[in-house]
N, C-alpha and C positions, 0 to 999 in steps of 0.2 A: 268574813267580808265576803258578801254576794260579788260575783264577776261583773263589772260594770259593763253596760252597753256601750257599743261604739257611738259617738256623736253626743249630743246635748242629752240631758236628762230633765226630767220635770223638776226635780230637787238639785241640790249641790252635790250630793252625794250619793252611792248606790243605795244605801241605807234609808237614806231620807225619801228617795224614789219610792222604794218598798214600802215606807210607811203611809205615802199618799196614796198608792193604789190600794193598800188595805182599807183605809179610811174611806176612800170613793166608793169602793166596793160595797163597805157596810152602809153607806147612806144608801146607794141604789138598791140594794134589798130592803131595807127599812121601809123606804118612802116609795119604791116602785119606780123611781124616776129621779133624775137631777139635771140641773142645768151647770155645765161647766165648759171649758175651752175644748176647742177641736182636738188639740193634740193630746190632752189628758184624757178625752173620751176615746180616741184611736188606741191609745196604749191601754185603757181600762176594759175595753170589749173584749179581745181573747183572754184576759185575767180573769172576767167574770163568767165567760161561756165556760171555761175549764171548771170554775168550781160549781157550776149548776150541772154539769155533767158528772162531776164527782157526786153531787148530792143525789142525782137521780138514782144512782145505785143505792142509796139508803141504809147500808150497813154501818156498823162502828167504826172500821177502818176508814171510811170516806168521811165520816164525820170528825174524826180525829186528824185527817190530812186537812179538811178546809179550815179546822180551828188553827192549824198551824198559821195559815194565810190570813184569816181574820179571826183575832182572838177574843171575840166576842161572844160568849156564849148565848146570849139572847138573840143577837143576829142571826145566828148560825141556827138556832131552834126556827126562827122564822122561816129560813131559806129549807130547811129539810121537812116542816110540818104544814107550811102553808103554802109556799111558793111552787115546790115541785109539785105535789099533788093537785095543784091547780093549773099545771101546765099540761099541754097536751103531749101523750105519750109518744105520739108518732114523730114529733118533731124531733131532729136529729142534729140539732144546731139552729143558729140564728136567735139566740134568746133575748138579743137586745136590739134595739132600733136608735139609731140617730136621726135628729131631726133639727137642721140648721135654723137658727133664729136670728141672724145678722151678727154684727159686730158689737163687742163691748165699748161701751161709751169713753172709757177712761184711756185704754190703749189700744184700741180697735183691734183686739184679739177676736177671731171667728168663734163665736157661741154656739155650742148645741144643746139640744136636750135630749138627755139619754134615758131610755125606757126598757122596761121589761116586757117582753110579747108574752102575752098569756093566752090569746087567740088561739083557737085550734088551726092546725094546718088546712090550708085550703086544698082540695083535692082535685087535680087536674081532671077535666072531663075526657074521656077516651073519645077519639075521633072514629066515626065509621069508617069501615074498611072502603076504600075506594073501589068503586066498579069500573072493570076494565071494559071498555067499548069492543064490541064484536067486531072483527077486521070485516071491513066492508068487501063484499064480493064486485069484482069488476067484469062487467060484460063484455066479452069478445064480440066484435063485430064482424 
């Protein structure tokens, strides 16, 4: 039995919460984005980021570790063979993006669009070295 987290869970039990996160991660990888509640997205973000970091290694052990979390071989193949090569190798995290879209009509739950970031990392332009002004000479009278 997984160790339950403190506080409210997404599902009724810890096992149900693991299944919800696994299914959401699979849908995110398959469709490159999904619309869900803000609470689910905030819990899903670190879950998916760890899976992508594992997949960037690309070896057999990493594939089997990801298969423990997402037991769908087709989805794992998409992750390893399509998504990871398309991502920028310089990106050291931040593989997901959350965009708030308002509240759900039925229960007023805050909704977000969660998508995978595949754009290259924007490199910061280096600032030129600041020129120091020469000290002004004060003329004695």
